[in-house]
N, C-alpha and C positions, 0 to 999 in steps of 0.2 A: 324306406329309410335304410341306409347302408348298414350292414352287419357290424355291430360293435359301436355304433354311433350313440352318443348320449342323447336320449330323447328330449332332455331339458335344454340342450344347446343346439341340436340339429335344426336348421331352417331349410325346409324343402325348397321354398321359393327362391331364396338366395342362391342355393346350389344350382337350381334349374337356370336361373339367370346367368350364372357364371358358365354353365355348359353351353348355353346359346351364344354367349359372347365368344367362347372358344371356337364354336362353329363359324361365327362371323369372321373371325380372324383368318380361319382357314379359307373360307369362301373368298375373302378379299385378296388373300395371297394368290389364289387361283384366278384372279381377275373376274370373279363372278360377283359383281357389285350389287346387283339386285337381290341376290340371295343373302349377301352379307347384310344388307339393309334390313331385310325381313328378320334375320336372326338377331340383330341388335335391337330391333323394335320388340321382338318377343322377349328378349332379356329384360328390357325396360318394363315390360308388362308384368313380369314376375317380381322384379325388384325395382319399383319406381323411385327409390331413394338413392340409387346408385348413379352418381353423376357421369361416370364413364360411359354408360350406355347412351345417355342423352347427348353427350358430346359427340360420340362417333356417328350416331344416326343423323345428327344435325350436320356433321362434317360431310357425310355422303350426300345429303340433300343439298348442301351448299355447292358441292361439285356439280350436281345435276343442275342447280340454278345457273352456275357459270356457263355450262354447256348450252343450256336453253337460251341464255341471254345472247351468246354468240350466234346461235342459230337464228334468233329473232333479228339481230342486227343485220345479218346477211339477207334475210327475207325482206326486211324493211328497205334495204338498199335497192332491191329489185323493184319494189313498189315505187320508190322515189324516182327511179329512172324512167318510169312510164310517164308519158306526156299527161299533163293535168287534164286535158280534154278527154283523154281516153279513160282516166281514172274516174272522172265525174259523169261519164256518159250514162244515160238512162238505162241502156242495155249494154254493159261493158262486154268487150270481147272475151271469149273463153280464157285466153291466156292472161288477161288482166284480172279476171275474177279469180283464177287459180293462184296468181301471185298474192292478191289481197287476202284470200282465204288462208294461204300458207303463213302469212305474217300474223294474222289473227290467231291461228292455232299456236304458233310459236309464242306469242305474247301470253296466251292462256297458260301455257306450260311454264313460262317464266313466273307468272303470278302464283301458280300452284306450288312450285318448288320454293318460292320465297316464303309462302305461308308455312310450308313444312319446316323450313329452316327456323323460322321464328318460334313455332310451337315446340320444337325439340330443344333449341338453344335457350329459350326463355326459361325452360325448366332447369337446364344446366346452370344458367346465371342465377336463378332463384336459389337453388340448392347450395351454391357456392358464395352466397352473399357475405358470409363471415370468413371466407377463405380467399382473400385477394391474391391474384397471380397474373402473370403476363398472359396466360391462356384466357383467363376470364375477361381481361381488358380487351383483348383482340375480338373475342366472341361477342362481347357487349357492343363493340363498335359496329360489327356486321349486323347484329340484330337491330340496332338503332337505325341504321341506314335502310335496311329492308322494310322495317316497320313504317318509316316515313314514306318510302316508295309506295307501299300498298295503301296507306291511309292518308297520305299527304299531310301528316302531322305525327308528332311523337307522343301526343297526349294519350294516355291509356297504357303505354308500354310499362311504366314503372309499376302500375297496379298489377299488370299481368305477371311481372317478375315477383312482386310481393306475394301474390296469390300462390305462385308456384313454390315459394319459400315456405309458406304456411301449410299448404295442402299435402296430404299424404299421397295423393295421386296427381298426375299432370293436369294443369289447367290450360286449355287452348284459347287462342285469340279468337275473338268474335270475327267471323268472316267479314272483310271490308266490303263496302258497296262498290259497284262497278264505277271505275273512274278512267279517264283518258291518260292516266300516268304512263310514262315511258320507262322501261327498265334502264337503270344506270349501267355503265360499262361493267362487264363481268369481272374485270380485274379488281374493281373496288371492293368486291365481296369476298376475296380470298382470305382464308384464315389458316394460319400455319401452326396454331397452337396445338400441343399434344399433351393432355393431362396424363398423369400416371394411372394405369389401370390397377384395380385392386381385386384380389381374390377374396372370395367369401370367407368369413371367419366362422 
């Protein structure tokens, strides 16, 4: 506890959360996105009621989703360009197998990042239920689209949001079953909202 701080008012976790957020801002300024993400997630761990941390961790995961979706689309184009006979061969050529494996790996990353966006932004949307804003509307639209993409339905999303509103700690989405769903164009998941950051009181 800092010297001179009132022990009745000082909240160590809130302060540590703000310190990790400050590190995240520095890391992101220095283009070290992965370290920024880790710092935001640490901040959220210390202060799980601070919407700012969940917004920004979700934002970074959304950027990663967009990049993964573009990579997948490029990889899938390579697969689509391969003659159907070669793709369906009992023993595909090495270059065909490599192209298919690349597309599968890219799709797995798309799904992983989509799930991360949902888990972080469902918390943000839940905690801001009573605070409507343009940022919240934008984020909810992205979360709804990604949830439908992973689950082929939006049933269950509202419960996830409500659970996050009521819970003192983040509630994550139940991992979806494996489906043949294809990622939507990356541009559709962009969110430009920027909520105001808050310093700990």
